[in-house]
GUKOL-181784 format. One record per atom (N, C-alpha, C): y, x, z. Coordinates in steps of 0.2 Angstrom, whole numbers, plus 5000, padded with zeros to 4 digits. Layout:
// residues N
YXZ;...
This chain:
// residues 163
520548835834;521148875835;521548855841;521448785843;521848765849;521548795855;520848805855;520548835860;520748915861;520848945856;521049015857;521749025860;522148975858;522848985860;522848965868;522448915870;522348905877;522048955881;521548995878;521349055881;521849105882;522249115877;522749165877;523249155883;523449095883;523949075889;523649085895;522949065896;522649075903;522649155904;522449195900;522449265901;523049295903;523649275900;524249305901;524649275908;524349225910;524549195917;525349175917;525549145911;526249125911;526749185910;526449245908;526949295907;527349285900;527949305900;528349295895;528849365894;528749395889;529249455888;529949435887;530049385884;530749355883;531049335890;530749295894;530949275900;531049335905;530549385905;530549445909;531249485907;531349495901;531949535898;532549495901;532649435900;533249395902;533349405910;532749385913;532849385921;533049455923;532749515920;532849575922;533649595920;533849575914;534549585912;535049565917;534949495919;535349465923;535349505930;534749525932;534649555938;535049625938;534949665932;535249725931;536049725931;536249665929;537049665929;537249655936;536949605940;537149595947;537049655951;536549695949;536349755953;536849805952;537149815945;537649865944;538249845948;538449785949;539049765953;538849795960;538249775963;538149795969;538149875970;537849915965;537849985966;538550015965;538949985961;539650005961;540049995967;539849935971;540149925977;539949975982;539249985982;538950035987;539250105986;539350125980;539650195978;540350195981;540750145982;541350145985;541350155992;540850125995;540750136002;540450206004;539950226000;539650296001;539650335994;540250355992;540250395985;539850455985;539550465979;539150525978;539650585977;540150575974;540650635972;541250625976;541450675980;542050665984;542550715983;542450765978;542950815977;543150815970;543250755967;543550745960;543050765954;542450775956;541950785950;541850725946;541850745939;541750685934;541050655935;541050585934;540450555934;540050555928;539350555928;539050565922;539250525916;539350455917;539650415911;540250445908;540750475912;541350505910;541150555905;540750605907;540550665904;540250645897;539750595897;539450565891;539950535886;540350495889;540850465884;541250515880;541550565884;541950625880;541450665876;540850675878;540450715873;540250675867;540150605867;540050565861;540650565857;541250555861;541850545857;542050615854;541850665857;542050735854;542750765856;543050725861;543650745863;543850715870;544350735873;544450705880;544750635879;544550595883;544850525883;545250515889;545750475888;546250465894;546350385895;546650375901;546850305903;546350255901;546550195899;546150135898;545550155893;545750195888;545150205883;544550235887;544650285891;544150315895;543850275900;544250235903;544050185908;543550135905;543750105899;543350055896;542650085893;542750145890;542150175888;541650195893;541850215899;541450235904;541150175907;541550115908;541250055911;540750025906;540850035900;540350005895;539650045896;539750105897;539050145898;538750125904;539150115910;538850105916;538550035916;538849985913;538649915913;538049905908;538149945902;537549945897;536949975900;537050025904;536450055907;536150015912;536549985916;536249935921;535849875918;536149845913;535849795909;535249815906;535249865903;534649895899;534049915904;534249945909;533649965914;533449905917;533849855919;533649795922;533149755917;533349745911;532949715906;532249745905;532249815905;531649845904;531249835910;531549835916;531149825922;530849755922;531249705920;531049635920;530449625915;530449665910;529949655905;529249695908;529349745911;528849785914;528449745919;528849705924;528549665929;528149615926;528349585921;527949525918;527249545917;527149615915;526449635914;526149685919;526549705923;526349755928;526749735935;526549685938;526849655944;526949705950;526449765950;526549815955;527149845955;527549845949;528149885948;528749855953;528549795957;529049765961;528949795968;528549855969;528449885976;529049885980;528949875986;529549875991;530149835989;529949775986;530449735984;531049765979;530749815975;531249845970;531449915972;531349925979;531649995981;531250055977;530650045976;530250095972;530550105965;530750045962;531050055956;531750095956;532150075961;532750115962;532650185963;532150205967;532050275969;531750315962;531350275959;531150305953;531650315948;532150265947;532650275942;533150325944;533250335951;533650395953;533350455952;532750465953;532450525951;532450545944;532350495940;532350505933;532950525930;533550495933;534150505930;534450565933;534650565939;535050615943;534550675944;533950665945;533450715946;533150755940;533250725934;532950755928;533350745922;533450685919;533750675913;534450695913;534850675917;535650695917;535750765918;535350805922;535450875923;535250915916;534650885913;534450915907;534950905901;535350855901;535850835896;536450875898;536550905904;537150935905;537650885908;537450825910;537950775912;538050775920;537550805923;537550815930;537350875933;537450895939;537250965941;536450955942;536151015942;535451015943;535350995951;534750965952;534650935959;534750995964;534551055963;534651105968;535351125969;535851105964;536551125964;536951065967;536651005968;536950945970;537050955978;537550925980;537650925987;537250875990;537050885997;536650836000;536950766000;537650756000;537950696000;537750665993;537850705988;537750675981;537050645980;536550685983;535850665982;535750605986;535950605992;535750545997;536150485994;536750495992;537150435989;536850405983;536650455979;536350425972;535650385974;535250415979;534650385980;534750315984;535250315989;535350255992;535650205988;536150225983;536450165979;535950145974;535450185972;534950165967;534450125970;534350135977;533850085981;534250015981;534850015982;535249955982;535149925975;535249965970;535149935963;534449905962;533949945964;533249915963;533149855967;533349855973;533249795977;533649735975;534249745973;534649685970;534349665963;534149715959;533849695953;533249645954;532749675958;532149635960;532349565963;532749565967;532949495971;533149445966;533649465962;533949425957;533449405951;533049455949;532549445944;532049395946;531849395952;531349355955;531649275955;532249275957;532549205957;532649175950;532949215946;533049195939;532349175935;531849225937;531249205933;530949145936;531049125942;530749065945;531149005941;531749015940;532148955937;531848955929;531649005926;531449005919;530748985918;530448965923;529648945923;529648895918;
């Protein structure tokens, strides 16, 4: 039995789902802060259009939210999404290291395409890509690249600490 455990450890090369999830979660939270800052510098919506988390919050609530209630619920979705996608990325990287391509930029571009290019428009939470302004498309892509690179950078540092 001892030999089989040792063989398993050798074939997984120190991979750990739990450590990958934790490192990715931390990376995702830091990256959410970085993406939020990047959106303040290069905002995707400049004409008062609602952000997808705002639309989702009100859809789930079944009525319009205002003030602090809307702000807290929207931020919970934003930070929860950032943490969840970061954790998922961290777990994926443990078993598929190629996911770190371009130091996380590929992850950010993929996430942007999946969210703003596909899922959010399909759910009615964002305009279809062909209806989005050039600014919205480029801002979302740029800020998701920031998210991906920061997620990967922080994940890598945290994962080394967790060895």
